[in-house]
N, C-alpha and C positions, 0 to 999 in steps of 0.2 A: 393355381397348380403350376409350379415352376418346373415343368418337365415337358419335353417335346419328343414324342415317339410316333412312328407310323401307326395308324389305325387306333391310336389311343384316344378315347373320348371320355368326357365326364358328364354326369347327369345329376340333377338335384331332385331328391324324392320329395314327397309332400310334407315331410317333417324337416326339410332343410338340410338333410344329410347329403354330402357329395359322394357319389359312387363312380368308380372307374371301370371302364369296359374296354376290351379289345373288340372292335366292331369292323367287320369286313364283308364285302359282297362275295358270296359263294354260290355258284350255279344260278346266278341271276337274282338271288335274294340276300338281303343283309342278315348276317348272323352275328351274335355277340357272346362274349364270355366275360363274366364279372371277375374283377381282380379284388382279392380280399386284403392283400398286404399293402401297407402305406408306401408311397414313393420314397425312395431313399433308404428303405430297410434292406438288410443284406440279401434277402431272398426275393425282393420285388422283381428284379430283372429275370430271374429264373421263372417266376410265375408268368410274367409277361411273355417271354419266349415260348413257354409251353402252351399258353393260350393261343398265340399266333400260329404255332405249328399245328395245333389241334384244329384250327379253322381251315387252313389251306396249306400250311407248310411254308417255311421260308424258302428263298431261292436255293439255299444250300441243301435243305432237307429234301426238297422236291427233286433236285437234280443229282443227288448223291448216287443214284443208281441209273442215271440217264445213260443211254447207249452212246458210246464214243462216236463222234462224227455227226452229231446232230447240233442244231442251233442252241439248244439248251446246254449241251455239253460244252460248246465253245464259250458260252456266256459264263459258265461256272469256272472254266479255265482262265478266262480273261480277268474275271473279278478277283481271282486269287493271285494274280500276277503283280509284281512290284510296280509296274507301270500304272496299274489301277489303284493299288493300295496306298501309294505315296501321295495321292491327291487328297485334298481337304476332306475330312470325314463327312461334312455336310453335303459336299458335292457327290461323294460316294453314295450316300443314302439316296439322293435324288436320282442319280444315274441307275442305281439298282431298281428303283421304282419304275423308271422308264422302261428298262429292259424287261422287268417282270410283266408289265402291261403288254409288251410285244409278245412274249412267250405264251401268255395266257390266251391270246387270240386264236381263233380257228382259221385255218387256211382258206376255207370257203364257208359261206353261210350254211348252217345246218350240218356241217361236217364235224365229225368227232376228232379230227386230227388237228392238234394245236401246233403252232409254230415251234414250240419247245421241242417237239419230236420230229421236226422237219429235217431230213438229211441235208448236210451242207452242200452236197453235190447237186441237190435239186433246188437249192435256194438261189433265186435269180434277181436281177434288177427289177423285174416286174413285181416280185413279192415286196421289195422295198417300197416301190411306188404304191402298192396296195396298202401297206401299213401306214405310209405317209398320208394317203388320201382319206383313210378312215378317220383321221384326225384333222382334216382340212378345215373344219369349222373353227378350230383353234390353231391357227397357222404356226404359232410359236411351239405348241406341243407337237405338231406334225414334224417340224424341223428338228426338234430335239430327238425324235426317233431316228431320223436320217443321220444326224450327227453321231449318235451313240452307236448305231450299226456301223457307220464308216470307221470309227475309231477301233471298234472290236475286230472288224475284218482286217484292217490294216495291221493290227497286232497279230492276228491269226496267220496272215501270209508270211510274216516274219518269224513267228515263234512256233506255229503249228502247221508248217508247210505240207506235212504228210496228208493232212485233211483239208487244208484251205489252200487252194491253188490260185485263187483270184479274189479280188475285192469287188463284189457285185454292186457296191454302192458308188463306185467311182463316177459313173455317168448319170447318177440320179441327182437332180437339182432340188434345192430347197424351194419351198413356196415363197413367193414374194408378197410382202405385206408391209403396211405402214407401221413403223414402230413408234409408239407414242412415248414409251418409257414412263418412269415415275415423274409425277408432277413436281416441278421445282417450287420450293417455298417462295413467298414474296416477303418483303420487309414488313408488310402489314400482318402477314401470318405470324411472323416472329413476335411482333408486338402483342398480338392477341394471345399467343401461347404464354408469353411472359406475364401477361396480365392475369391469366388464370393460375399459373404456377409461379409462385414467388421464389426469390432466392432463399435457399435453405431446403427446398423440396427436391426429391430425387428426379422428377421429370425436368425441372429447370436445370439441374446439373447435367442430365443427359443431353439436353439441347445445347447447352454451352460447350460441352466436350466436342460435339460434332461440328458445331458452328464455328468455333474458334481454333480448331485444329484441322478441320476438313476431312476427318477420318470417316471411313465406312463404319456401318454398325458393327461389323465383325471385329473391328479394332477398338471401337468405343467401349465395348464390354471388357476389353483386356487391359486398357490403360489403368495404371495404378501407381501408388507411391514408390514401389521399388524401381520404377522406370525413370524417376525424377532425380536430376542432379544439376546443381548450379542453375536452377531456374529453367531448365529445359527438360523435355521428355523424349526419351529415345526408345524406339520400338521397331519391329520388323512387321510390315503390313502382312496380314494373313493371305490376302489374295495373290500377292506377288512374292511370297516367301521363297519360292524356288530360286529366284535371282539372288537371294541372300542380302538384298539391299535393305539397309536400315535407314530410318528417318530420325533426325534430331530436330525438334521444333521447340522454339521458346514458348513458355507458358505466358500468354498475354495477361496483363493485369486484370482485365475484365473476367477472364476465366479463373485466375487465381483467387479472385474475390469470391466467386461462386463456390469454388472448392473449399475455401477456408470456412465458409458459413454453412456447409452441408456435412451431415454425418456420412462418412465414407467407410469403405472396407479397408482392411490392412493390405490386401493384395491388389484389389481393384477399387477404383473410385465408386463404380456403380455396383450396388448390391440389391438383392431382392428384399422383400419384407421379412424374409427369414434370415437375412444376413449373409446370403450366399451370392457368389458371382452369377451374373446372367449368362445364358448361352445366347448366341447370336439370334437364332430363330425365336426363342422365347422373349428376348428383348424387343425384337421387331413387333411382335404381337402386343406386348405390354405397352410399348410406346405408341402404337396405333390407337389403343384405347385411351391413352392420355390425350392424344390429339382430338379424339371424339369428344372427350370431356371439356376440351377447350373450344369446342365448336368448329373444329377443323377436320371434317370427315374425309377430305381429299388429301390430307397431308400424311406423309410417312417418314420414317427415318431415312430412307433412301434419298428423299428430296432435299434434305438439309445440306448434303454435300454439294448439291447443285447451286444452291444460293450462296454457299461459301465461296465457290469458284467464281460465280458471277460478281459477287461483291469485290473479290480480289482484283478481277479484271477491270471493273468499273473504277476502282481506285488507282489504276495505273500499273498493276503488277505485270511484269514482262512474261513472255512465254516461258523463258528459262526459270524465272522465279516461281511460276505456278507449277512447273514440273517438279521442282524441288520441294514445294509445299505439299502437293498432293501425291507425290510418288509416281508420277506418270513416266514411263520409260520412253514414250514417243511424244512428239509435240502436237499430235492431232487434236486432242481435247483442249490443250492450252490455246492452240490457234483458234479453235471454235469459239471459246469464251472471249478471246481477245477481239475477234471479228464482231461478235455480238455486242460487246461493250463499245467498240469503235463506231459501229453502225448507229447505236443509240445516241452516242455523243454527237456524231457528225450530223445525223438527221435533226437532232435537237437544235443545233446551231444553224442549220440550213432552212428549216421550216419557215421562219419569218420571211425568207426570200420569196415565198409563194404568194405573199400579199402584194398586190399591185402598188406601185409607188404613188403616194398621194392619198392612199385609202385611209 
């Protein structure tokens, strides 16, 4: 199923038929509505939205009649603002889900009052800490709540000052935790993946595109023939498109060989089994399964960019060169990979000195 929508799930019945449902937790219990129309049909999205609204209502439908001056009202105002809508659609969706989870929570255990109806004048830093701490078992999720509230109230102070007199999140700290990040691939992982997926397969092309350009998955799905000219590919990275900075990268012979031997799309190199371009989230899930099939359950698309950077640093790329390859505006990441490569090289040269003379 090449579609990625919130609360959309698929099930296979005993006859092998795939059925789509909108499934959501309502009043402590999961409820679902079956979708009859096939994805991609003209009325599919109308049926999907109707099912979602029927279960619990979208943010917009729930807050359409929300009283002005409440937290739910401010969220609706903010999410309709240019400051919010100009962000990446995928980020918008995730941020809406974070805010929705906040608004659905009750202000006190057993209380019928949700934060959606909480007056802005009564919303304090203690409420922010409460919402944060309710997610403290997943620190990253707790901090996302703080970050989203901080952005919304900062906008409110500037744009809705009649109602928002202060930012209650200013003095609330994020939780500290050790960030592991996505696991970087190893050269052995690459070899194992390539052994499973030979040149000519779409998974091999996907790996080659990320490995030999260093792009993120959100850009890997966008790269295509229209961007190629004189042996180079020019594109504007999705994550940093606000800066309007474009990258022009030469297509390395090893990548060109894989592209030439693989069936690609007209607009994008990577296409689904139905011949359509991937979306970033769908591609990530698809590539994750291909890693599983290669016996690499810990590998993801995110980790390919890391080994690309490590390889460049180990082969002597300077910090400036890495910034131009990977599109980094600051030298922090380039310096990190350079230090890592240098430590490995220096330690390798120095380790024999630990052996006593004459041993």
